[in-house]
C-alpha positions, 0 to 999 in steps of 0.5 A: 085787784085784777091785772086786767084792771091795772095793766099800766101798773106794770108797764114802762114809765117815762124817765121823768115819771119814774124819777118823780115816783122814785124821789117821792118814795125815797123822801118817804124812806128818809122820814120813816121811823122804822127800818122795815118801812124805809126798806119798803119805800126803797124797794118801791123807788127801785121798782119805779126806776127799773120800769124805765126801758133799757133802750130809753136809758141808752137813748138818753145817756147817749144824747147830746141834749143838755135837757136829756143829760140833766135828766140822766144825771137826776136819775143817776143821783136818785140811784146813788141816793137809793144806794146810800139808803140801802147801805144805811139799813145794812142791805149792802148788796142791793146798794151796790146794784143801785151804785152800778145803775147810777154809773149806767145813767151817768154814762161816760160824761161824769164820774160815778158818785157825783151828785147833780140834784138837790139832795140831802145827806142821809144818815140811817143806822147801820144794821150792825151797830144801830147807832145813828142820829136818825130816828129809824128803828133797826130792831128788825133782823137782817133775815127779814130784809132778805126775805122781804127784798127777795120776795118781790 
């Protein structure tokens, strides 16, 4: 696929569009039966959220509009959920980055980690022991995750 044909794939997204895409990817990550598939969806969610321009985030976070604040809280919650999924597959450094982004979207209005959207508890296996009630397979080595995540 040539970049001339799909320039919109790389551009900025509106906050609502990015949120919708990211939540779809996270839902797929939760349903994934293999950890490398879950990680791929996590990376896609992170990419969608990253396509919101910083200036747009700053405008929304500083807004006094209830609608804008609600959207910021939903995006922050999505970053938090992404962090939980990344932690669940043993990608703790990336999870911390996601938690930092959550704080940026919450601004100073709410405490970090406070969830405002309809989100479900996520229990993915730890990369260290592989035990969990989830069906995600963690037989892929941590080196795979590092190579995969750092490649994009």
